[in-house]
KENU-898383 format. One record per atom (N, C-alpha, C): residue number from 1; x, y, z. Coordinates in steps of 0.2 Angstrom, whole numbers. Example, Ala and Ser with C-alpha at 12.3 -4.5 7.8 and 13.67 -1.06 7.14 Angstrom:
<nodes>
<node resi="1" u="66" v="-28" w="39"/>
<node resi="1" u="62" v="-22" w="39"/>
<node resi="1" u="66" v="-16" w="39"/>
<node resi="2" u="64" v="-11" w="35"/>
<node resi="2" u="68" v="-5" w="36"/>
<node resi="2" u="64" v="0" w="39"/>
</nodes>
This chain:
<nodes>
<node resi="1" u="4" v="-6" w="0"/>
<node resi="1" u="0" v="0" w="0"/>
<node resi="1" u="4" v="6" w="0"/>
<node resi="2" u="3" v="11" w="-4"/>
<node resi="2" u="6" v="18" w="-4"/>
<node resi="2" u="3" v="23" w="1"/>
<node resi="3" u="7" v="27" w="4"/>
<node resi="3" u="4" v="32" w="8"/>
<node resi="3" u="6" v="39" w="6"/>
<node resi="4" u="2" v="44" w="6"/>
<node resi="4" u="4" v="51" w="5"/>
<node resi="4" u="5" v="54" w="12"/>
<node resi="5" u="10" v="58" w="13"/>
<node resi="5" u="11" v="61" w="20"/>
<node resi="5" u="13" v="68" w="19"/>
<node resi="6" u="12" v="72" w="25"/>
<node resi="6" u="14" v="79" w="25"/>
<node resi="6" u="19" v="79" w="32"/>
<node resi="7" u="24" v="83" w="31"/>
<node resi="7" u="29" v="83" w="37"/>
<node resi="7" u="30" v="91" w="38"/>
<node resi="8" u="30" v="93" w="44"/>
<node resi="8" u="32" v="100" w="46"/>
<node resi="8" u="38" v="100" w="49"/>
<node resi="9" u="42" v="105" w="48"/>
<node resi="9" u="49" v="106" w="50"/>
<node resi="9" u="48" v="109" w="58"/>
<node resi="10" u="52" v="105" w="62"/>
<node resi="10" u="52" v="108" w="69"/>
<node resi="10" u="56" v="114" w="70"/>
<node resi="11" u="61" v="115" w="66"/>
<node resi="11" u="65" v="121" w="66"/>
<node resi="11" u="62" v="127" w="63"/>
<node resi="12" u="58" v="126" w="58"/>
<node resi="12" u="55" v="131" w="54"/>
<node resi="12" u="48" v="129" w="53"/>
<node resi="13" u="43" v="130" w="57"/>
<node resi="13" u="36" v="127" w="57"/>
<node resi="13" u="32" v="129" w="51"/>
<node resi="14" u="35" v="135" w="47"/>
<node resi="14" u="31" v="137" w="41"/>
<node resi="14" u="33" v="132" w="35"/>
<node resi="15" u="38" v="128" w="36"/>
<node resi="15" u="40" v="123" w="30"/>
<node resi="15" u="36" v="117" w="31"/>
<node resi="16" u="33" v="115" w="25"/>
<node resi="16" u="29" v="109" w="25"/>
<node resi="16" u="33" v="105" w="19"/>
<node resi="17" u="33" v="98" w="19"/>
<node resi="17" u="35" v="94" w="14"/>
<node resi="17" u="30" v="89" w="13"/>
<node resi="18" u="28" v="88" w="7"/>
<node resi="18" u="23" v="83" w="4"/>
<node resi="18" u="27" v="77" w="1"/>
<node resi="19" u="25" v="71" w="2"/>
<node resi="19" u="28" v="65" w="-1"/>
<node resi="19" u="24" v="59" w="-1"/>
<node resi="20" u="26" v="54" w="-4"/>
<node resi="20" u="23" v="47" w="-4"/>
<node resi="20" u="28" v="42" w="-3"/>
<node resi="21" u="26" v="36" w="0"/>
<node resi="21" u="30" v="31" w="1"/>
<node resi="21" u="26" v="24" w="2"/>
<node resi="22" u="29" v="19" w="2"/>
<node resi="22" u="26" v="12" w="4"/>
<node resi="22" u="28" v="10" w="11"/>
<node resi="23" u="33" v="14" w="14"/>
<node resi="23" u="35" v="12" w="21"/>
<node resi="23" u="36" v="19" w="25"/>
<node resi="24" u="31" v="21" w="28"/>
<node resi="24" u="31" v="27" w="32"/>
<node resi="24" u="37" v="28" w="37"/>
<node resi="25" u="38" v="22" w="41"/>
<node resi="25" u="42" v="22" w="46"/>
<node resi="25" u="50" v="23" w="43"/>
<node resi="26" u="51" v="20" w="38"/>
<node resi="26" u="58" v="20" w="35"/>
<node resi="26" u="59" v="27" w="32"/>
<node resi="27" u="54" v="30" w="29"/>
<node resi="27" u="54" v="36" w="25"/>
<node resi="27" u="55" v="42" w="30"/>
<node resi="28" u="52" v="42" w="36"/>
<node resi="28" u="53" v="47" w="41"/>
<node resi="28" u="60" v="46" w="44"/>
<node resi="29" u="62" v="40" w="45"/>
<node resi="29" u="69" v="40" w="47"/>
<node resi="29" u="74" v="43" w="42"/>
<node resi="30" u="73" v="42" w="36"/>
<node resi="30" u="77" v="45" w="31"/>
<node resi="30" u="77" v="52" w="31"/>
<node resi="31" u="71" v="55" w="32"/>
<node resi="31" u="70" v="62" w="32"/>
<node resi="31" u="74" v="65" w="39"/>
<node resi="32" u="73" v="62" w="44"/>
<node resi="32" u="76" v="65" w="50"/>
<node resi="32" u="83" v="63" w="51"/>
<node resi="33" u="86" v="59" w="47"/>
<node resi="33" u="93" v="58" w="47"/>
<node resi="33" u="97" v="62" w="42"/>
<node resi="34" u="93" v="67" w="39"/>
<node resi="34" u="96" v="71" w="34"/>
<node resi="34" u="97" v="68" w="27"/>
<node resi="35" u="94" v="63" w="26"/>
<node resi="35" u="95" v="59" w="19"/>
<node resi="35" u="90" v="62" w="14"/>
<node resi="36" u="87" v="67" w="14"/>
<node resi="36" u="83" v="70" w="9"/>
<node resi="36" u="85" v="77" w="8"/>
<node resi="37" u="87" v="79" w="2"/>
<node resi="37" u="90" v="85" w="0"/>
<node resi="37" u="85" v="91" w="2"/>
<node resi="38" u="78" v="89" w="0"/>
<node resi="38" u="73" v="95" w="1"/>
<node resi="38" u="72" v="96" w="9"/>
<node resi="39" u="73" v="91" w="13"/>
<node resi="39" u="71" v="93" w="20"/>
<node resi="39" u="77" v="93" w="25"/>
<node resi="40" u="83" v="92" w="22"/>
<node resi="40" u="89" v="92" w="26"/>
<node resi="40" u="90" v="98" w="30"/>
<node resi="41" u="90" v="104" w="26"/>
<node resi="41" u="91" v="110" w="29"/>
<node resi="41" u="86" v="113" w="35"/>
<node resi="42" u="80" v="109" w="35"/>
<node resi="42" u="75" v="111" w="39"/>
<node resi="42" u="73" v="106" w="45"/>
<node resi="43" u="77" v="101" w="45"/>
<node resi="43" u="75" v="96" w="50"/>
<node resi="43" u="77" v="98" w="57"/>
<node resi="44" u="75" v="94" w="62"/>
<node resi="44" u="71" v="88" w="61"/>
<node resi="44" u="63" v="89" w="59"/>
<node resi="45" u="60" v="84" w="56"/>
<node resi="45" u="53" v="85" w="54"/>
<node resi="45" u="49" v="80" w="58"/>
<node resi="46" u="42" v="82" w="58"/>
<node resi="46" u="37" v="78" w="62"/>
<node resi="46" u="31" v="77" w="57"/>
<node resi="47" u="29" v="71" w="56"/>
<node resi="47" u="23" v="70" w="52"/>
<node resi="47" u="17" v="73" w="55"/>
<node resi="48" u="13" v="76" w="51"/>
<node resi="48" u="7" v="79" w="53"/>
<node resi="48" u="2" v="73" w="54"/>
<node resi="49" u="-3" v="74" w="59"/>
<node resi="49" u="-8" v="69" w="60"/>
<node resi="49" u="-12" v="68" w="53"/>
<node resi="50" u="-14" v="62" w="52"/>
<node resi="50" u="-18" v="61" w="46"/>
<node resi="50" u="-22" v="55" w="47"/>
<node resi="51" u="-26" v="53" w="42"/>
<node resi="51" u="-30" v="47" w="42"/>
<node resi="51" u="-29" v="44" w="35"/>
<node resi="52" u="-28" v="37" w="36"/>
<node resi="52" u="-27" v="33" w="30"/>
<node resi="52" u="-33" v="31" w="26"/>
<node resi="53" u="-33" v="30" w="20"/>
<node resi="53" u="-39" v="28" w="16"/>
<node resi="53" u="-36" v="22" w="12"/>
<node resi="54" u="-41" v="17" w="12"/>
<node resi="54" u="-39" v="11" w="9"/>
<node resi="54" u="-44" v="10" w="3"/>
<node resi="55" u="-41" v="8" w="-3"/>
<node resi="55" u="-46" v="7" w="-8"/>
<node resi="55" u="-47" v="0" w="-10"/>
</nodes>
């Protein structure tokens, strides 16, 4: 299953990042370890609460 997600930067709360993945836990780990060029300057990040939909 694929998930869409939104993350908010804890160091700059006005910065949001939108993405998609099949493994949320692993993807958030990559973001917070600085492994994503788009979010690295603004980390750490926190996922915004959401609700999953299953088709």
